[in-house]
C-alpha positions as CSV (number, residue, x, y, z in Angstrom):
1,M,30.2,33.9,-50.4
2,S,29.6,30.4,-51.5
3,K,26.7,28.2,-50.7
4,S,28.8,25.9,-48.5
5,S,30.3,28.7,-46.4
6,S,26.8,30.3,-45.9
7,K,25.5,26.9,-44.8
8,Q,28.4,26.5,-42.4
9,E,27.7,30.0,-40.9
10,I,24.1,29.1,-40.4
11,I,25.0,25.8,-38.7
12,G,27.6,27.6,-36.6
13,S,25.3,30.2,-35.4
14,A,22.6,27.6,-34.7
15,K,25.1,25.6,-32.6
16,R,26.1,28.7,-30.6
17,A,22.5,29.7,-30.0
18,F,21.6,26.2,-28.8
19,S,24.7,25.8,-26.7
20,I,24.1,29.1,-24.9
21,N,20.4,28.4,-24.4
22,F,20.7,24.7,-23.7
23,P,20.2,25.0,-19.9
24,F,17.2,27.2,-20.6
25,Y,15.7,24.6,-22.9
26,V,16.2,21.9,-20.3
27,F,14.7,24.1,-17.6
28,A,11.7,24.9,-19.8
29,L,11.1,21.3,-20.7
30,G,11.2,20.4,-17.0
31,I,8.6,23.0,-16.1
32,L,6.4,21.8,-19.0
33,L,6.6,18.2,-17.8
34,A,5.9,19.2,-14.2
35,F,2.8,21.2,-15.1
36,S,1.5,18.4,-17.4
37,A,1.6,16.0,-14.5
38,F,-1.2,18.1,-12.9
39,Q,-3.5,18.2,-15.9
40,C,-5.2,14.9,-15.3
41,E,-8.0,15.9,-13.0
42,D,-10.7,15.9,-15.7
43,E,-9.0,13.7,-18.3
44,E,-9.9,10.2,-16.9
45,D,-9.7,8.5,-20.3
46,W,-6.0,8.8,-20.7
47,C,-4.5,9.8,-17.3
48,A,-3.4,7.1,-15.0
49,T,-4.4,7.5,-11.4
50,P,-1.8,6.3,-8.8
51,T,-3.3,4.0,-6.2
52,C,-1.0,5.1,-3.4
53,E,2.1,7.0,-2.6
54,V,5.2,4.8,-2.3
55,E,5.6,5.4,1.4
56,E,1.9,4.6,2.0
57,C,1.5,1.4,0.0
58,E,0.6,-1.6,1.9
59,I,1.6,-5.0,0.9
60,I,-1.4,-7.4,0.9
61,N,-0.3,-10.7,2.4
62,V,-2.0,-14.0,1.9
63,A,-1.6,-16.8,4.4
64,N,-3.2,-20.1,5.4
65,V,-3.8,-19.9,9.1
66,T,-5.3,-21.9,12.0
67,V,-7.5,-20.1,14.5
68,E,-6.2,-20.5,18.0
69,N,-7.5,-19.5,21.5
70,I,-4.8,-17.2,23.0
71,V,-5.1,-16.8,26.7
72,C,-5.3,-13.1,27.5
73,G,-5.4,-12.2,23.8
74,V,-7.6,-9.4,22.6
75,G,-8.8,-8.5,19.1
76,V,-11.7,-8.6,16.6
77,W,-12.7,-12.1,17.8
78,D,-11.6,-11.5,21.4
79,N,-9.0,-14.1,22.2
80,L,-9.1,-16.0,18.8
81,W,-5.9,-15.2,17.0
82,L,-4.3,-16.7,13.9
83,N,-1.3,-19.0,13.6
84,D,0.4,-19.1,10.2
85,G,2.9,-21.7,11.3
86,S,5.6,-19.3,12.4
87,N,6.4,-18.2,15.9
88,V,4.6,-14.9,15.4
89,Y,0.8,-14.9,16.0
90,L,-1.4,-12.7,13.8
91,Q,-3.7,-10.6,16.0
92,P,-6.9,-9.7,14.1
93,Y,-6.8,-6.1,15.1
94,S,-9.3,-4.7,12.6
95,L,-11.4,-5.5,9.6
96,D,-11.1,-3.9,6.2
97,E,-13.9,-1.2,5.9
98,Y,-14.8,-2.4,2.4
99,N,-15.5,-6.0,3.4
100,K,-16.4,-5.3,7.1
101,S,-20.1,-6.3,6.8
102,K,-19.3,-9.6,5.1
103,L,-16.5,-10.4,7.5
104,E,-18.6,-9.7,10.6
105,K,-21.1,-12.3,9.5
106,L,-18.5,-15.1,9.6
107,E,-18.6,-17.3,12.7
108,I,-14.9,-17.7,13.5
109,E,-14.2,-20.6,15.9
110,D,-11.1,-22.2,17.5
111,K,-9.2,-24.7,15.3
112,M,-10.7,-23.4,12.0
113,Q,-8.5,-23.4,9.0
114,L,-8.7,-20.1,7.0
115,K,-7.0,-18.5,4.0
116,I,-6.7,-14.8,4.8
117,Q,-5.7,-11.7,3.0
118,Y,-4.3,-9.0,5.3
119,V,-2.1,-6.0,5.8
120,T,-0.1,-5.0,8.9
121,A,-2.3,-2.8,11.1
122,K,-1.3,0.4,12.7
123,K,-2.1,0.1,16.4
124,D,-4.4,2.7,18.1
125,D,-6.3,2.8,21.4
126,R,-9.3,0.7,20.3
127,Y,-8.5,-2.1,22.9
128,K,-6.9,0.0,25.6
129,D,-10.0,-0.2,27.9
130,V,-10.6,-3.9,27.3
131,A,-10.1,-5.8,30.6
132,V,-7.9,-8.8,30.1
133,C,-5.9,-10.8,32.6
134,M,-2.5,-9.7,31.1
135,A,-1.4,-8.8,27.6
136,Y,-0.2,-11.8,25.5
137,V,3.5,-12.0,26.1
138,G,4.6,-13.8,22.9
139,E,5.5,-12.2,19.7
140,S,2.5,-11.0,17.6
141,R,1.7,-8.8,14.7
142,P,-1.5,-6.7,14.6
143,I,-3.3,-7.1,11.2
144,T,-6.2,-5.7,9.3
145,I,-8.1,-8.5,7.7
146,I,-9.1,-7.8,4.1
147,D,-10.8,-11.1,3.2
148,I,-11.3,-14.6,4.6
149,E,-11.9,-17.9,2.9
150,I,-12.9,-20.8,5.2
151,I,-10.9,-23.9,4.3
152,E,-12.0,-26.2,7.0
153,N,-14.3,-25.9,10.1
């Protein structure tokens, strides 16, 4: 048996072994990758921590707004809502928990010009027992205010 035929036989048997076990190798690699994804709990130096799940990510919006007195409106500052120049009023529905103490100190008044950062709020029953003449009938979007910069009083 020559060197080249021996080499050919070894390569041939390696190809057969790999082709037969290829699905197993792919499966084993997938399992290894799946388990390695859960190994980041105590390895803060090199593991990236996701900030949110794709379905739960909230887009932070930034808008220049004018504070307006909305008859029969209800929200964080009672009937003071925000107009961003569109036909949809932004209803200050809640304040971001992280900046809440800072935001509560602001004295928001009618006709103020603000730059706000906000996310769309999920409505709950927080204002259901507030007595108002009638609910605002125009189009509105409830928002959670993250931060406010006063542009003009």
